[in-house]
C-alpha positions, 0 to 999 in steps of 0.5 A, spaced: 454 557 559 458 554 554 466 553 555 472 555 550 475 550 546 480 546 549 485 542 545 491 537 547 496 542 544 493 548 549 495 545 555 499 549 560 505 545 559 505 545 551 511 549 548 509 556 545 512 553 538 507 547 538 501 550 534 505 554 529 510 549 525 505 543 526 501 544 519 507 546 515 512 541 517 506 536 516 505 539 509 513 538 508 513 531 510 507 529 506 510 532 500 517 529 501 513 522 501 509 524 495 516 525 492 519 518 494 512 515 491 513 518 485 521 516 484 518 509 486 513 509 480 519 511 475 523 506 478 518 500 477 516 503 470 524 502 468 524 495 471 518 493 467 521 496 461 527 492 462 523 486 463 519 486 457 526 487 453 528 481 456 522 477 455 522 479 447 529 477 447 528 471 450 523 469 445 527 470 439 533 466 441 530 460 445 523 458 447 523 457 455 516 456 457 518 456 464 522 462 465 517 466 460 511 465 465 515 467 471 517 473 467 510 475 465 508 474 472 513 478 475 511 484 470 504 483 473 506 483 480 510 490 478 504 492 474 500 491 481 505 495 485 505 501 480 497 501 481 498 501 488 503 507 488 498 510 483 492 509 488 497 512 494 498 518 490 491 519 488 488 518 495 493 518 500 492 511 502 494 504 501 489 499 498 488 493 502 485 490 495 491 491 491 496 489 496 492 483 497 492 481 490 500 483 489 501 478 495 497 472 492 500 473 485 507 474 488 506 467 492 503 464 486 509 466 482 514 463 487 510 456 487 510 456 479 517 458 478 519 453 484 514 447 482 509 444 487 513 437 486 519 440 488 517 444 494 517 440 501 510 438 504 510 443 510 512 449 505 506 447 501 501 447 507 504 454 509 503 457 502 496 454 502 494 457 509 497 464 507 493 464 500 486 462 504 487 467 509 489 472 503 482 470 500 478 471 506 481 478 507 479 479 500 472 477 502 472 480 509 474 487 506 467 488 503 464 489 509 469 493 512 466 500 513 470 505 508 474 510 512 477 514 506 470 516 503 467 521 507 469 519 514 475 522 517 477 518 523 482 523 526 476 529 525 471 525 529 476 524 534 478 531 534 471 533 535 470 529 541 476 532 544 473 539 543 468 543 547 463 547 544 466 555 543 462 560 546 458 565 541 
């Protein structure tokens, strides 16, 4: 004999309204999150345009290689953040690879802007350790199973919690 499906929300102590509003509230919150991500994309795009304008104006006046390099790396960081937000909007997840790439480029930009010779030795060692750990994370992520390509961990957990319903 099969038993009815029992979910965590069907317990006697669960309020009557718990099942009714849950999916609607989640959809509304996801929509609000998407609006926030879209507004961040628009803001990043505006900052990139302003930064490009500043680079072109600085090229016309005086040629400061150090500042131009820092500005170009800053734009590349903004482009990667923009790509990260686009991936989030498309797949509703944050890409580990893009996040690590943004972190690496950000650290390298700071090293280039400050100059390695002007930074204290323990900060250089910490930066090297951070870059090595980010490189290891980039390599290790290849072996991490893809959780968002057809595998839904939440669905698998909910299947374990449910008991088969009688026909």
